[in-house]
Biotite code that builds the C-alpha atoms (Angstrom):
import biotite.structure as struc

atoms = struc.array([
    struc.Atom([122.175, 100.321, 130.369], chain_id="A", res_id=1, res_name="MET", atom_name="CA", element="C"),
    struc.Atom([120.760, 97.048, 129.088], chain_id="A", res_id=2, res_name="GLU", atom_name="CA", element="C"),
    struc.Atom([120.013, 96.481, 125.417], chain_id="A", res_id=3, res_name="MET", atom_name="CA", element="C"),
    struc.Atom([118.073, 93.542, 124.017], chain_id="A", res_id=4, res_name="ILE", atom_name="CA", element="C"),
    struc.Atom([119.288, 92.274, 120.650], chain_id="A", res_id=5, res_name="ILE", atom_name="CA", element="C"),
    struc.Atom([116.909, 90.058, 118.691], chain_id="A", res_id=6, res_name="ASP", atom_name="CA", element="C"),
    struc.Atom([116.615, 88.415, 115.295], chain_id="A", res_id=7, res_name="PHE", atom_name="CA", element="C"),
    struc.Atom([113.364, 89.404, 113.492], chain_id="A", res_id=8, res_name="PRO", atom_name="CA", element="C"),
    struc.Atom([114.120, 87.330, 110.373], chain_id="A", res_id=9, res_name="GLY", atom_name="CA", element="C"),
    struc.Atom([116.360, 87.137, 107.342], chain_id="A", res_id=10, res_name="GLY", atom_name="CA", element="C"),
    struc.Atom([119.650, 88.925, 107.912], chain_id="A", res_id=11, res_name="GLN", atom_name="CA", element="C"),
    struc.Atom([118.043, 91.444, 110.274], chain_id="A", res_id=12, res_name="LYS", atom_name="CA", element="C"),
    struc.Atom([119.280, 92.045, 113.810], chain_id="A", res_id=13, res_name="VAL", atom_name="CA", element="C"),
    struc.Atom([117.586, 94.683, 115.965], chain_id="A", res_id=14, res_name="ASP", atom_name="CA", element="C"),
    struc.Atom([118.679, 96.455, 119.152], chain_id="A", res_id=15, res_name="ALA", atom_name="CA", element="C"),
    struc.Atom([116.031, 97.545, 121.681], chain_id="A", res_id=16, res_name="HIS", atom_name="CA", element="C"),
    struc.Atom([116.662, 99.963, 124.544], chain_id="A", res_id=17, res_name="PHE", atom_name="CA", element="C"),
    struc.Atom([114.842, 102.797, 126.352], chain_id="A", res_id=18, res_name="ARG", atom_name="CA", element="C"),
    struc.Atom([111.765, 102.264, 124.162], chain_id="A", res_id=19, res_name="GLY", atom_name="CA", element="C"),
    struc.Atom([113.757, 102.607, 120.926], chain_id="A", res_id=20, res_name="HIS", atom_name="CA", element="C"),
    struc.Atom([114.552, 100.080, 118.240], chain_id="A", res_id=21, res_name="THR", atom_name="CA", element="C"),
    struc.Atom([117.557, 100.308, 115.954], chain_id="A", res_id=22, res_name="ILE", atom_name="CA", element="C"),
    struc.Atom([117.044, 97.964, 113.013], chain_id="A", res_id=23, res_name="PRO", atom_name="CA", element="C"),
    struc.Atom([120.078, 96.611, 111.174], chain_id="A", res_id=24, res_name="THR", atom_name="CA", element="C"),
    struc.Atom([120.432, 94.374, 108.144], chain_id="A", res_id=25, res_name="ASP", atom_name="CA", element="C"),
    struc.Atom([123.104, 92.887, 105.941], chain_id="A", res_id=26, res_name="GLN", atom_name="CA", element="C"),
    struc.Atom([123.438, 93.804, 102.247], chain_id="A", res_id=27, res_name="PRO", atom_name="CA", element="C"),
    struc.Atom([121.329, 90.913, 100.934], chain_id="A", res_id=28, res_name="THR", atom_name="CA", element="C"),
    struc.Atom([118.069, 92.650, 101.890], chain_id="A", res_id=29, res_name="GLU", atom_name="CA", element="C"),
    struc.Atom([119.447, 96.143, 102.602], chain_id="A", res_id=30, res_name="ASP", atom_name="CA", element="C"),
    struc.Atom([116.321, 97.250, 104.467], chain_id="A", res_id=31, res_name="SER", atom_name="CA", element="C"),
    struc.Atom([118.365, 98.966, 107.172], chain_id="A", res_id=32, res_name="ALA", atom_name="CA", element="C"),
    struc.Atom([121.959, 100.035, 107.816], chain_id="A", res_id=33, res_name="PRO", atom_name="CA", element="C"),
    struc.Atom([124.502, 97.340, 108.600], chain_id="A", res_id=34, res_name="MET", atom_name="CA", element="C"),
    struc.Atom([125.531, 97.177, 112.280], chain_id="A", res_id=35, res_name="PRO", atom_name="CA", element="C"),
    struc.Atom([129.022, 98.467, 111.490], chain_id="A", res_id=36, res_name="PHE", atom_name="CA", element="C"),
    struc.Atom([127.551, 101.450, 109.624], chain_id="A", res_id=37, res_name="GLU", atom_name="CA", element="C"),
    struc.Atom([125.440, 102.300, 112.688], chain_id="A", res_id=38, res_name="VAL", atom_name="CA", element="C"),
    struc.Atom([128.585, 102.042, 114.819], chain_id="A", res_id=39, res_name="PHE", atom_name="CA", element="C"),
    struc.Atom([130.493, 104.404, 112.511], chain_id="A", res_id=40, res_name="LEU", atom_name="CA", element="C"),
    struc.Atom([127.558, 106.823, 112.305], chain_id="A", res_id=41, res_name="ALA", atom_name="CA", element="C"),
    struc.Atom([127.534, 107.017, 116.106], chain_id="A", res_id=42, res_name="SER", atom_name="CA", element="C"),
    struc.Atom([130.921, 108.758, 115.964], chain_id="A", res_id=43, res_name="VAL", atom_name="CA", element="C"),
    struc.Atom([129.745, 111.578, 113.700], chain_id="A", res_id=44, res_name="GLY", atom_name="CA", element="C"),
    struc.Atom([126.330, 111.968, 115.293], chain_id="A", res_id=45, res_name="THR", atom_name="CA", element="C"),
    struc.Atom([127.852, 112.079, 118.774], chain_id="A", res_id=46, res_name="CYS", atom_name="CA", element="C"),
    struc.Atom([130.300, 114.779, 117.663], chain_id="A", res_id=47, res_name="ALA", atom_name="CA", element="C"),
    struc.Atom([127.326, 116.551, 116.103], chain_id="A", res_id=48, res_name="GLY", atom_name="CA", element="C"),
    struc.Atom([125.462, 116.565, 119.427], chain_id="A", res_id=49, res_name="ILE", atom_name="CA", element="C"),
    struc.Atom([128.410, 118.352, 121.042], chain_id="A", res_id=50, res_name="TYR", atom_name="CA", element="C"),
    struc.Atom([128.745, 120.857, 118.181], chain_id="A", res_id=51, res_name="VAL", atom_name="CA", element="C"),
    struc.Atom([124.993, 121.512, 118.302], chain_id="A", res_id=52, res_name="LEU", atom_name="CA", element="C"),
    struc.Atom([125.112, 122.003, 122.078], chain_id="A", res_id=53, res_name="GLY", atom_name="CA", element="C"),
    struc.Atom([128.023, 124.428, 121.773], chain_id="A", res_id=54, res_name="PHE", atom_name="CA", element="C"),
    struc.Atom([126.132, 126.517, 119.215], chain_id="A", res_id=55, res_name="CYS", atom_name="CA", element="C"),
    struc.Atom([122.871, 126.454, 121.145], chain_id="A", res_id=56, res_name="GLN", atom_name="CA", element="C"),
    struc.Atom([124.558, 127.568, 124.386], chain_id="A", res_id=57, res_name="GLN", atom_name="CA", element="C"),
    struc.Atom([125.907, 130.622, 122.564], chain_id="A", res_id=58, res_name="ARG", atom_name="CA", element="C"),
    struc.Atom([122.856, 131.299, 120.392], chain_id="A", res_id=59, res_name="ASN", atom_name="CA", element="C"),
    struc.Atom([124.950, 130.668, 117.285], chain_id="A", res_id=60, res_name="LEU", atom_name="CA", element="C"),
    struc.Atom([123.040, 129.649, 114.148], chain_id="A", res_id=61, res_name="PRO", atom_name="CA", element="C"),
    struc.Atom([123.478, 126.017, 113.084], chain_id="A", res_id=62, res_name="THR", atom_name="CA", element="C"),
    struc.Atom([122.050, 126.496, 109.598], chain_id="A", res_id=63, res_name="GLU", atom_name="CA", element="C"),
    struc.Atom([124.638, 125.456, 107.049], chain_id="A", res_id=64, res_name="GLY", atom_name="CA", element="C"),
    struc.Atom([126.796, 123.564, 109.557], chain_id="A", res_id=65, res_name="ILE", atom_name="CA", element="C"),
    struc.Atom([127.439, 119.914, 108.855], chain_id="A", res_id=66, res_name="ARG", atom_name="CA", element="C"),
    struc.Atom([129.987, 117.286, 109.702], chain_id="A", res_id=67, res_name="ILE", atom_name="CA", element="C"),
    struc.Atom([131.519, 115.186, 106.956], chain_id="A", res_id=68, res_name="VAL", atom_name="CA", element="C"),
    struc.Atom([132.909, 111.947, 108.338], chain_id="A", res_id=69, res_name="GLN", atom_name="CA", element="C"),
    struc.Atom([135.478, 110.024, 106.327], chain_id="A", res_id=70, res_name="ARG", atom_name="CA", element="C"),
    struc.Atom([136.394, 106.499, 107.405], chain_id="A", res_id=71, res_name="ASN", atom_name="CA", element="C"),
    struc.Atom([139.676, 105.016, 106.192], chain_id="A", res_id=72, res_name="TYR", atom_name="CA", element="C"),
    struc.Atom([140.473, 101.320, 106.300], chain_id="A", res_id=73, res_name="SER", atom_name="CA", element="C"),
    struc.Atom([143.825, 99.972, 107.363], chain_id="A", res_id=74, res_name="ASN", atom_name="CA", element="C"),
    struc.Atom([144.895, 97.869, 104.353], chain_id="A", res_id=75, res_name="PRO", atom_name="CA", element="C"),
    struc.Atom([146.832, 95.483, 106.593], chain_id="A", res_id=76, res_name="ALA", atom_name="CA", element="C"),
    struc.Atom([143.798, 94.271, 108.558], chain_id="A", res_id=77, res_name="ASN", atom_name="CA", element="C"),
    struc.Atom([140.721, 95.766, 106.856], chain_id="A", res_id=78, res_name="GLY", atom_name="CA", element="C"),
    struc.Atom([139.682, 97.511, 110.076], chain_id="A", res_id=79, res_name="MET", atom_name="CA", element="C"),
    struc.Atom([139.014, 101.226, 110.309], chain_id="A", res_id=80, res_name="VAL", atom_name="CA", element="C"),
    struc.Atom([142.404, 102.820, 110.850], chain_id="A", res_id=81, res_name="GLY", atom_name="CA", element="C"),
    struc.Atom([141.463, 106.485, 110.757], chain_id="A", res_id=82, res_name="LYS", atom_name="CA", element="C"),
    struc.Atom([138.346, 108.621, 111.046], chain_id="A", res_id=83, res_name="ILE", atom_name="CA", element="C"),
    struc.Atom([138.282, 112.246, 109.920], chain_id="A", res_id=84, res_name="ASP", atom_name="CA", element="C"),
    struc.Atom([135.540, 114.596, 111.095], chain_id="A", res_id=85, res_name="LEU", atom_name="CA", element="C"),
    struc.Atom([135.365, 117.780, 109.040], chain_id="A", res_id=86, res_name="GLU", atom_name="CA", element="C"),
    struc.Atom([133.082, 120.402, 110.548], chain_id="A", res_id=87, res_name="ILE", atom_name="CA", element="C"),
    struc.Atom([131.889, 122.491, 107.645], chain_id="A", res_id=88, res_name="GLN", atom_name="CA", element="C"),
    struc.Atom([130.587, 125.955, 108.474], chain_id="A", res_id=89, res_name="VAL", atom_name="CA", element="C"),
    struc.Atom([129.128, 128.679, 106.266], chain_id="A", res_id=90, res_name="PRO", atom_name="CA", element="C"),
    struc.Atom([131.206, 131.818, 105.560], chain_id="A", res_id=91, res_name="PRO", atom_name="CA", element="C"),
    struc.Atom([129.004, 133.763, 107.976], chain_id="A", res_id=92, res_name="THR", atom_name="CA", element="C"),
    struc.Atom([129.896, 131.553, 110.963], chain_id="A", res_id=93, res_name="PHE", atom_name="CA", element="C"),
    struc.Atom([132.159, 133.556, 113.333], chain_id="A", res_id=94, res_name="PRO", atom_name="CA", element="C"),
    struc.Atom([135.776, 132.508, 112.830], chain_id="A", res_id=95, res_name="GLU", atom_name="CA", element="C"),
    struc.Atom([136.508, 133.065, 116.523], chain_id="A", res_id=96, res_name="GLN", atom_name="CA", element="C"),
    struc.Atom([134.482, 129.886, 117.268], chain_id="A", res_id=97, res_name="TYR", atom_name="CA", element="C"),
    struc.Atom([136.107, 127.513, 114.740], chain_id="A", res_id=98, res_name="HIS", atom_name="CA", element="C"),
    struc.Atom([138.642, 126.060, 117.193], chain_id="A", res_id=99, res_name="ALA", atom_name="CA", element="C"),
    struc.Atom([135.991, 125.812, 119.898], chain_id="A", res_id=100, res_name="ALA", atom_name="CA", element="C"),
    struc.Atom([133.798, 123.737, 117.565], chain_id="A", res_id=101, res_name="LEU", atom_name="CA", element="C"),
    struc.Atom([136.682, 121.291, 117.182], chain_id="A", res_id=102, res_name="ILE", atom_name="CA", element="C"),
    struc.Atom([137.181, 121.130, 120.954], chain_id="A", res_id=103, res_name="ARG", atom_name="CA", element="C"),
    struc.Atom([133.454, 120.508, 121.387], chain_id="A", res_id=104, res_name="SER", atom_name="CA", element="C"),
    struc.Atom([133.439, 117.647, 118.866], chain_id="A", res_id=105, res_name="ALA", atom_name="CA", element="C"),
    struc.Atom([136.458, 116.124, 120.605], chain_id="A", res_id=106, res_name="GLU", atom_name="CA", element="C"),
    struc.Atom([134.367, 115.754, 123.780], chain_id="A", res_id=107, res_name="LEU", atom_name="CA", element="C"),
    struc.Atom([132.214, 113.122, 122.043], chain_id="A", res_id=108, res_name="CYS", atom_name="CA", element="C"),
    struc.Atom([131.687, 110.149, 124.360], chain_id="A", res_id=109, res_name="LYS", atom_name="CA", element="C"),
    struc.Atom([131.829, 107.658, 121.479], chain_id="A", res_id=110, res_name="VAL", atom_name="CA", element="C"),
    struc.Atom([135.222, 109.011, 120.376], chain_id="A", res_id=111, res_name="LYS", atom_name="CA", element="C"),
    struc.Atom([136.527, 108.923, 123.937], chain_id="A", res_id=112, res_name="LYS", atom_name="CA", element="C"),
    struc.Atom([135.301, 105.341, 124.366], chain_id="A", res_id=113, res_name="THR", atom_name="CA", element="C"),
    struc.Atom([137.095, 104.273, 121.200], chain_id="A", res_id=114, res_name="LEU", atom_name="CA", element="C"),
    struc.Atom([140.262, 105.923, 122.484], chain_id="A", res_id=115, res_name="GLU", atom_name="CA", element="C"),
    struc.Atom([139.889, 104.009, 125.780], chain_id="A", res_id=116, res_name="ASN", atom_name="CA", element="C"),
    struc.Atom([138.096, 100.805, 124.741], chain_id="A", res_id=117, res_name="PRO", atom_name="CA", element="C"),
    struc.Atom([135.976, 98.825, 127.182], chain_id="A", res_id=118, res_name="PRO", atom_name="CA", element="C"),
    struc.Atom([136.648, 95.255, 128.255], chain_id="A", res_id=119, res_name="VAL", atom_name="CA", element="C"),
    struc.Atom([134.320, 92.757, 126.567], chain_id="A", res_id=120, res_name="PHE", atom_name="CA", element="C"),
    struc.Atom([132.910, 89.697, 128.309], chain_id="A", res_id=121, res_name="ASP", atom_name="CA", element="C"),
    struc.Atom([130.941, 87.493, 125.904], chain_id="A", res_id=122, res_name="VAL", atom_name="CA", element="C"),
    struc.Atom([129.122, 84.473, 127.353], chain_id="A", res_id=123, res_name="MET", atom_name="CA", element="C"),
    struc.Atom([126.139, 82.204, 126.838], chain_id="A", res_id=124, res_name="THR", atom_name="CA", element="C"),
    struc.Atom([123.314, 81.623, 129.312], chain_id="A", res_id=125, res_name="LYS", atom_name="CA", element="C"),
    struc.Atom([120.481, 79.126, 129.092], chain_id="A", res_id=126, res_name="VAL", atom_name="CA", element="C"),
    struc.Atom([117.097, 80.800, 129.759], chain_id="A", res_id=127, res_name="VAL", atom_name="CA", element="C"),
    struc.Atom([113.561, 79.477, 129.738], chain_id="A", res_id=128, res_name="GLU", atom_name="CA", element="C"),
    struc.Atom([111.547, 80.122, 126.575], chain_id="A", res_id=129, res_name="THR", atom_name="CA", element="C"),
    struc.Atom([109.819, 83.486, 126.699], chain_id="A", res_id=130, res_name="MET", atom_name="CA", element="C"),
])
């Protein structure tokens, strides 16, 4: 998949792919989430897609279900050192499916990619003005 990243002005940086645009910004203007916040949100939303799919396949209600994501920094380097995903369910959600919800969330492709990180190749290329 190819993504085009451009610079619409100020501290804004946008990603374009498949007809979508994800705007990002830095705190000075705060018109959009920061890129790192979008990255972190992709963990919880990806897990949410798997939890939602699990429930839909079994006709289980999703009302009242939510995921609370907690991100903890490693004080030694300031990087995220731990991410907790707490799947909150209402009292009426069948207990027999609690462990299966966890297994579903663990299938998240973003989580698996972080556990097995890709190789990065950053380069420059001179292109004609568009």
